[in-house]
N, C-alpha and C positions, 0 to 999 in steps of 0.2 A: 580379586575383585577390581582393583585398580587398572589391571590390563585390560579387563572388559570394559570398564567406563571409558578409559582413553580411547579405545578403539571404536566406541560409539561416536565420540566427536570427530574421530580421525575418518570414520565412513562418511560422516555428514559432509565433510569438505572433500575427501579425496575422490568420492564416486563421481560428483559433477566434473571434476578436473580430468579423470581418465575418460569418462564418457566424451567431453568435449575434444579431447585428443583424437578419439576414434572417429567420432562424427564428422570431424572436420576432413577426413579423407574417405569415408564410407560411401560408396556409390549406391543408387537405387533408393526410391522414396520410401517404399514399404519397410525395408529393413532399418533405415535410418530412423523413420518415425516410430518403429516398435523399440528400438534401442533407446530413443529419447524418452519414451513412456516408461521403460523399464528402470532407467537410471533415476527418473524423478521419483518412482515408486520406492526404490531402495534408499533413497534419500529420505523419503518420509518415514520409512521403517527406523532409520538411523535417529530421526528426530524423536520418534515416539519412545526409542530406547532411553532417552534421557529422562523420562519420568520415573524410570526405574533405577537406572544407574547414572549418578552424576560423577563426572570426572574431578579429580583434585584440582583446585584452582592453582593457576600458574601465572607467570607474568605476562602470558600472550592470550591465554583461553580461560574463560570464565563461563560457567553454566550456572546459574542461580534460577530461583523461582520466577523472577521477572522475565528473563529472556527466553525460557522455555516456551512461554505462551507464544512469544512472536516466532520462534523457530518453528514450532508445530504448525502454526497457521500458515507461515511461509511455506513449508514443505508441502502442506496439504493443497494449497491453491496452486502451487507450482506443478504438482502431480496432476490435478484435474485439468489444468490449462494445457498441459502436454497431451492429454486425450483429447481436448477439444481441438488443439492445433493439428492434429493428425488428419482429420477431415477438412479442416479449413485450408491448410497448406496444399492439400491434394487438388482442390479446386483452383487454387492459384496457380499451380503447375500446369492443369489442364488448360486454363485461359491465357498461359503465357506471360502472366504477370511476374512470375518468378521463374528462373532457370534452374536446372540441376546444380550448378555452381552456387547460386544463391541459396538453395536449399541446404547444401553442406555447411555454408557459412552460417544460416540461420540457426540450425540445430545446435552447432558447436557454441554460438554465442549464447543460446538459451541456457545451455548448462553452465557456461560461465558466468552468466547473471546469477543463477541460483547459487553458485559457489561464492560469489562476491557478497550477496545479501547475507548468506548464512555466516560468512565470516566477519562480517560487520557486527552481527548479533551476538556472536560468542567471543568477540575480541575482549580481552581484559585491558589491553593497551589502547589508549585514546588516540594515539597516532595511527595504530594499525586499523582502528574502526574508521578513522577519517580516509586511509588509503583504500579500504574495501568498499566505503560509499562512493568514492571517486572512480573505482573500478566498474562499480555497477552502473553509475551515470555514463561513463564513456560506452559501456557495452550497449546500453539502451539508446544512446545517440546514434550509434552506428546502425542499429536495427530499425530505428524510426525511419532513416533514409534508404532503407534497403530497396524500395521500389524504383528509386533513381529518377523519380519524376521531379519537375521544377519545385512544386508544393512540398514534396517529401523532403528535398534537400534543403529548402528554405526552413522547414519545421526543425529539421535536424540542427541546422546552424544556429537557429535560435535557441533551441535547447541547450546546444553547446556552450553558447556565449553566456546565457543566463545561468546555466548550471555552473559554469566555471567561476563566474562572479560569486555565486553563493558558496561554492566549495573553498574558494579563496578567502571569504570571510570566516567560514568556519575553521579554516586553518589558522588564521590570526587569532581567533578565540581559543583554539587549542593550545597555541604557543602562550598566550597570556595565562591560561591555567597553569602551564609548566612554570612560568615565571613565578607565579604566585605560590607554587609548590616548592621551588628550588630552595628558598631560605629555611624550610621546615625539614624537608625530606632529603635535602641534598641534590647534587647533580646526578645525572645518569637516568637510568630506565625508571627508577621508582617514581620520578616525577611525571611519568606518564601512565602508570599502572592504576587502574580505577579503584582497585580494592585497597591500595595504599592511600590513595587521595582521599577516599571517603572516611578513612580512619584518622587522618590528620587534617582534614579541611577546616575544622573549627579554629586552627591556628593560622590559617592563611590570610593574607592581606584582603580585607573585604573589597577595597576599591577595585583591586585588580580583577577579583572575581566578577564583580559588578561588570566591569567593562568587557570582560571575556563573554558573559552570558548574553550580552546584547549581540556582540558579534556571532556567537553560536546560534542564537535564536534566528537572526537574520539569515545566516548562513544555511543551516539545515531547514530553516522555514521555507527557503526557496525550494528545496527538494520536498518538503511536505506540500507545497502548493498553495501557501497561505497568501492572501491578498495583503500588500500589492505586488508580491514577488511570484505572482502565479502565471506569467504571460506565456511561458514556454508550455504549460500543461495541455491547454486545449488543442493546440496545434500539434503536439506530439501524439494526443489520442487519435486526432482526425486524419493524420497522414501515415502513421505507422501501421504494421500489421495488426489486425485485431487481438491475437494472443498477447502482443507486447502492450496494448491498451490494458488488457485485463491485468497483466502482471504489474504495470504502472499503478493502476488505481487499487489494485488488491494487495500489492506487497511492498513495492518500493517506497511509496508514501509512508508506510508503517515503519520501514526500517530507519528513515530520517527522522520520523516522530520518536522512535526508541532512543536515538541519540540526543535528542533534546530532553527526554525525560531522565536520561542517565545525568546530564548536567544539571537539570533541575534538582535532583536529589543533592548534588554537591552544594549548590547554593543554599538549599533549606537546611544544611547542617552547619552552616556558618552563621553564628548569631549576628554578626555585623553586616552581612550582605543584604542587599535588597531582596524582597520576596519576589520570586519569579513568577508566581502564580497570576497577579494581575496583568503582567505584560502578556502572557500567554492567552489569558482570558480576553483581553482586549483584541489581539490579533485573531484569535478564534472567532469571536463575535462579528468583527468586521468582515471576515472571509465569508461567513454565514450569510450575512445581509447582502453583501455585494454579489455573491454568486447567484442568490435566489433570484434577485433582479435581472441578472444577465441571462438566466435561463429563458427568459421571454424573447430574447433578441437572437436565438441561435437558429441558424438554418440548416446545420449539418448535425445529423443525428449523433455521430460519435463525439463531436464537438460539445454538444449539449450535455451528454453524460460526462464529459470531462469536467464541465462547470459544475456538474452534480457532485463529483468527487471533491472539488474544492469547497462546496457547501458542507459536505459531511466531514472532511478533515477539519474544518472550522468548528464543527459542533464537538468533535473529539478533543481537539486542543483546548477548546473552552471548558470542557468537563474537567480536563486534567489540570488547568489553570485554576478552576475553582477549588480542586483539592478536596480532601476529606474522604472518608469511607465510601460514602454513597456516590458522590460524584466520580471518583476513581473507579469505582466498580462500574457504573454507567459508562464511563469512557473506554474501559476495557471491553465491555459488552458491545457497545456500538462499533468500536474498531473491528471486532469480529464479525459482527452482523454486516457491517459495510463491506468488508472484504469478500465475503461470501456472496453477497447480493450484487454488488456492482460487477465482480467478475462474471456472474451468470448472466447479468444483463449484456455484457459485452460479447460474450458467447452467443447470445442470441441476435444481437445487432450485427455482429460479423456475418452470419449466415444470411441475414436479411439484406445486407449490402450486396452480397453475392448473387442473391436470388433477384434482386431488383436492379442490380447494375448501377447503383447510385447510393450516396449517403445523404442527399438532399432530402429534407423532410417533406417539402411539398410535392415530391415525386414518389413518395411511399405512402400508400393509402390502402385501406382495408385489408390488412394483413390476416385478420381472423378468417376472412373469406378465401383469399388466394393461397395462403400458407397457415392453416389453422395451428399446427403445433408451435410454429414460431411465433405467430400472432398472439395466442394465448400465453405463451412463456413470457413474452414482453409484457403483456397485461399483468400477469403476476409479478414480474420483476419490478415494474414501475410502482404497482401498489405497495409492494414491500419497501422499496426505497424511498418512497413519498412518506412512510411512517404510518400506515394505516394498520389497524389490527386485522387479524391476530398475528402478524409477523414480529419477528424479534426487533427490528428497528423501532416499532412502536413502542416496546417496552424499554428500550435503551433511551430513547427520547423522552418518555415519560419520567424515567428517574433523572434524567439531566434537568428537566424543567422543575420537577419536584424539589430537587436539591437545591436549585437556584431560588426558588420561592422560599425556602426555609433560610438560606444563608443571606442572600441579597436580593429581596424582593424587587427592587425596582429594575435589576438587570433581567429579570424574567420577562419583562415587557418587550424589549427588542429582540429577546431570544425567541419568543413566541411569534412575534411578526416575521422574523426570518424563516421560521420553520413554515408558517402559513404561506409566505410568498413563495418558497420553493415548492411547496405542495401544490399550490394552484398551477404554477407553470407546467410542472410534470404532467399533471392530469388534463390540462388544456392541450398539450402536444399529443397526449395518448389517444384521445378521441379520434383524430383525424388518421393517426398511424394505424390503429387497430380496427377502428369501426367505420372509417369513411368509405366513400365510394371507391372500388378498386381502380388503380391508375398505374400506367406503365407497364413494363414487361413483368412477367412472373415465371421466371426460369426455375425448373427444379433444382434443389440443392441437396447433396448427401450431408445432412447434419448430424452432429454428435449431440443427441439429446440427454445422454446420461449425465455428463458434467452439470448441464443446466438444472436437470431434475435433482441431483445430488444436493446442489448448493441451496436451491430454493426449498428443498425439503427440510434441510438442517435449519434454515432460518424460520420456516413455519413451525417447526417443532419447538425452537428456542422461544418463540412467541407464546406457545401454548404451556410448554412444560420445560423447565431447566433442571436437569438432573442435580441432585443435592451435592454429589461430589464435585460437579463443575462450579456450583454457586460457592461452595466452600473454598475451592481453589482461587475464584476470582476475588473473593473477600481477603483472602490471604495476601494475594498480590497486591490488591488495592491498599492494604494496610501498609506494605512496603513502600508505596509510592508517597505516603504521608499525608 
């Protein structure tokens, strides 16, 4: 049985690596796109196998009930994005925005990104987790600048500089955790192994842990896109290929959030350390309110939805900061619903930008008339991400607000204000985009509607009916988060 379970994690990591090596030299668009989809699908199957067989915990690999949720969500959105990417990248090749050499590089880097994110999620060694998140960051930096335009290169450099500052802060926080652990567990690898740390953390120096968490929250919080550390995110979304925007919003932000949650559990287990929840709740609430107001000032459609990602990551971090069974459940549900909904929106927006030849909101009008499928997909996606019933985000936001009213009623006021501000901005923009007088060019686009429909269908289903096994699973994981 151990051989089967070990091979499940092995396949989760080795499939993207092997696929990247082949895709780096494979000529031809159709073959490389098909291989990219096939590799992502096999990675998803390997992730699903972890529900049945979990490998034995070692010094480098850990699969538990917490990270399985992230791994499966990561692999599912990675697969559906690869399906969307096939038609999207085909159009970029036809218009000359990408060359065959760029195509090979793009597909290879896409698989490297999936590998790095999955490695970060299953790493038991906090140093290895840091390395994997840095690898994912550098990969996306390169992909953001793939168009080689002045704006794309500027966005990539901004992402690189701010991401490097964030990851440096996270590295210093990781070193401080090791220093706190060394007097208790000794020198060497044990001071970096999370399962060893959580067993002995109650004996660690709380002052070092407090300082470490501040650096870790700021460092990984930069990757999460929390205000005021968010400046890289809107530019990266606006200038990079749309499949990478979908992966950034739907996956990479979650991976950084996972790292924060792991360290939150460490601090919560030390009776002398500060409570990490209030810090997270404060940053989450600030991000929600800030991004809600910034949505009114956006003129680029992808940049606008980048700020929407900041808003929703703020809600998620706030929920986990509040803690408790209900808030943690709401945070997990909102994270899942946001990943599915926001990636579906970027699928739609990517094809809209191709059809209209622009990302400027003022030049995109009347989509339900000129491109009915894309227009109505955008309508459904925006209604879902704005938190309207009967979609799953309405349910998760309702649970976050309800939990806050019960625990800290005064915090519910700015929380609801932030939600309403963001809600109003998105609906205001949607009116012209979907129902205004048609404007600009209206070129036909061969769009992949299946990934959009699958994501929005799941979000709609979750808002109407959550299967009892899924509810039980999320409740169990919520209890693990404390």
